[in-house]
Structure formats: C-alpha cells, structure tokens
C-alpha positions in Angstrom: -41.8 167.0 137.5 -44.9 165.0 137.8 -45.9 162.3 135.3 -49.1 164.1 134.5 -47.2 167.3 133.6 -45.0 165.2 131.3 -47.9 163.6 129.6 -50.1 166.8 129.3 -49.9 168.2 125.8 -49.8 172.0 125.2 -53.3 173.4 125.3 -52.5 175.8 122.5 -50.2 178.5 121.3 -51.2 180.5 124.4 -49.4 183.6 123.6 -50.7 185.7 126.5 -49.5 183.9 129.5 -47.4 184.8 132.5 -44.6 182.2 131.6 -44.4 183.6 128.1 -44.2 187.1 129.5 -41.2 186.2 131.7 -39.6 184.5 128.7 -40.1 187.7 126.6 -38.5 189.8 129.4 -35.5 187.4 129.5 -35.3 187.8 125.7 -35.1 191.6 126.1 -32.2 191.1 128.5 -29.9 189.9 125.7 -29.6 193.2 123.8 -29.3 195.0 127.1 -26.4 192.8 128.2 -24.7 193.3 124.8 -25.0 197.1 125.2 -23.8 197.2 128.7 -20.8 195.0 127.9 -19.8 196.3 124.6 -21.0 199.9 124.7 -20.5 201.0 128.2 -18.3 200.3 131.2 -21.1 199.2 133.4 -19.6 195.7 133.8 -21.2 194.8 137.1 -24.6 195.7 135.6 -23.9 193.7 132.5 -23.0 190.7 134.8 -26.2 191.2 136.8 -28.4 191.3 133.6 -26.7 188.2 132.3 -27.0 186.4 135.7 -30.7 187.2 136.1 -31.6 186.5 132.5 -29.8 183.2 132.3 -30.2 182.2 135.9 -34.1 182.3 135.7 -34.4 180.0 132.8 -36.3 177.5 135.1 -38.9 180.1 136.3 -41.0 180.2 133.3 -41.2 176.4 133.0 -42.0 176.0 136.7 -44.6 178.7 136.5 -46.2 177.3 133.4 -46.8 173.9 135.2 -47.8 175.5 138.4 -50.5 177.8 136.7 -51.4 175.2 134.1 -50.3 177.6 131.4 -48.2 175.2 129.3 -48.4 176.4 125.7 -46.9 175.5 122.2 -45.3 179.0 122.1 -43.7 178.5 125.5 -42.2 175.1 124.6 -40.7 176.7 121.5 -39.7 180.0 122.9 -38.1 179.0 126.2 -35.3 176.7 124.8 -34.8 179.2 122.0 -34.1 182.0 124.5 -31.8 179.6 126.6 -29.8 178.8 123.4 -29.7 182.5 122.4 -28.3 183.5 125.9 -25.6 180.9 125.6 -24.7 181.8 122.0 -24.7 185.5 122.8 -22.7 185.2 125.9 -20.1 182.9 124.2 -19.6 185.3 121.2 -19.6 188.5 123.3 -17.2 187.2 125.8 -14.9 185.8 123.1 -15.0 189.1 121.3 -13.9 191.1 124.4 -11.2 188.5 125.1 -12.7 187.0 128.2 -13.1 183.5 126.6 -10.5 181.7 124.4 -11.7 180.6 120.9 -10.9 176.9 121.9 -13.5 177.0 124.7 -16.1 178.8 122.4 -15.6 176.4 119.6 -16.0 173.4 121.9 -19.3 174.9 123.2 -20.5 175.8 119.8 -19.7 172.3 118.5 -21.9 170.8 121.3 -24.7 173.1 120.3 -24.4 172.0 116.7 -24.5 168.4 117.7 -27.7 169.0 119.6 -29.2 170.8 116.7 -28.3 168.0 114.3 -29.9 165.5 116.8 -33.2 167.4 116.9 -33.3 167.7 113.1 -32.8 163.9 112.7 -35.5 163.2 115.3 -37.9 165.6 113.7 -37.2 164.0 110.3 -38.3 160.7 111.8 -41.3 162.2 113.5 -40.0 162.4 117.0 -39.8 165.3 119.5 -36.5 166.0 121.3 -35.6 163.6 124.0 -36.8 164.0 127.6 -34.8 166.5 129.7 -32.7 164.9 132.3 -31.0 166.2 135.5 -27.5 166.2 134.0 -28.6 168.4 131.1 -30.3 170.9 133.3 -27.3 170.9 135.8 -24.7 171.4 133.0 -26.7 174.2 131.5 -27.0 175.9 134.8 -23.2 175.7 135.4 -22.5 177.1 132.0 -25.0 180.0 132.6 -23.3 180.7 136.0 -19.9 180.8 134.3 -20.5 183.8 132.1 -21.4 186.6 134.5 -18.5 185.5 136.8 -16.1 185.7 133.9 -17.3 189.2 133.1 -16.6 190.3 136.6 -13.2 188.5 136.6 -12.0 190.1 133.4 -13.4 193.6 133.7 -13.7 194.4 137.4 -10.1 194.5 138.7 -11.0 194.5 142.4 -12.9 191.2 142.0 -10.2 189.4 140.0 -8.7 187.5 142.9 -11.9 185.5 143.6 -13.8 185.7 140.4 -11.1 184.5 138.0 -10.4 181.0 139.7 -14.2 180.6 140.4 -15.1 181.6 136.8 -12.6 179.1 135.2 -13.5 176.3 137.5 -17.1 176.7 136.5 -16.2 177.1 132.9 -14.2 173.9 132.4 -16.3 171.8 134.8 -19.5 173.1 133.0 -18.1 172.4 129.6 -17.2 168.9 130.5 -20.7 168.2 131.9 -22.2 170.0 128.9 -20.7 167.5 126.6 -21.4 164.5 128.9 -25.1 165.6 128.9 -25.0 165.7 125.1 -23.8 162.1 125.0 -26.7 161.1 127.2 -29.1 163.0 124.9 -27.7 161.2 121.9 -28.1 157.9 123.7 -31.8 158.8 124.4 -32.2 159.9 120.7 -30.9 156.5 119.5 -33.4 154.8 121.8 -36.2 156.9 120.4 -35.3 156.1 116.8 -35.1 152.3 117.7 -38.3 152.2 119.9 -40.5 154.7 118.1 -41.4 156.4 121.5 -41.5 160.2 121.0 -41.3 162.6 123.9 -42.6 166.1 124.4 -39.7 167.8 126.3 -36.9 170.0 124.9 -33.4 169.1 125.7 -31.5 171.7 127.7 
C-alpha cells in the first residue's frame, strides 16, 4: 500500500461504488452459507460460498484504492463484514460440532479484546491502529480454516486430507490471531501516548 493511499482521507460516504458492491455481495453470502450448512446437505457448496466470501476480503479494498473509490461507508462496511464472517463461521461450525467450544471461546475472546481496544481509542479521539502484515496473514489463515473444516467434518471422502489440514490451519491461525492482537495492542498504546491517529481498520 502506498503512502499516498494511506494518507488520502475518504472522499465521502460513496455508497454506490464497485468496492461497496463487492462487499454487499460478500455480505449476502453469509445467510446463504448458513442455509446451505444448516438447512441442506450441500456441504461442498457451503464450503465454496464461505471460501469465496471470506477469501475475497482483500478484493474490495484493493479495488477501492485502484479505482480511487475509497469511501467512509467502505471503510466501515468492509471490516464489519470480515468480523461477521468470522463470527458466523465460528458459531455455525461450533453448533454443528465441527469446532470445539474451547477454540471458539479463544477466538471470540480475541475479538472482544479488539473491540475493547477500538472503543478505548475512539474514546480518546483515535482511529484504530494501522493494519500490519501479521494481522492480515492471521485473518487469512483463520478464513481458510473454516471451509476446510466444513469439508473435513461433513464430506466423508475428503476426511483423510481435509481434517489434518483444517486443524493445522485452525491452531496455527488462532496462535497468529492472538499474536497479531498483541501487536495491535502495542500499536494502540503507542497511539495513546503519542497522539498520532491512523485511518486504517485492524484486521
């Protein structure tokens, strides 16, 4: 990401933009995934919807910068949809028995820490800290975990490869997820001390 892109403020709410349209389509994938997973036996299709919806979280942001269509709505909606994908997948997979509650609680606790951090920063007049590579990488690994675990738990012929891959991604991703949170907390502490607000949303 270029420095000019980091420094450029949102031009406006900019509702009708291509990036926001992609984010809206991703949002519609969440109830479709829940329906396929919980209401049908189209488990491969549920995994594909989840993989596409969560795996394209970088597309809208890259497109917004490339087309110069950064907007206030996009900066609010994109991280909201990312968090909603993670929350929905965690609860849905736990409900059908594909994730243990221990894993789910650990991931939800991380999200609670991040929300608390943002609230504190906003209270002191700061935006969330700048996105870093570890945060993006950990979120990507967590996103990849969920469709693989759906296949591992509900598609018997894929169990031999999907189960070890899914759990390797799950625990590795959860560890990096918490490590990224610690880095964000360190950034937040620096912002509170230095009074240097940023404009990115933590991932």
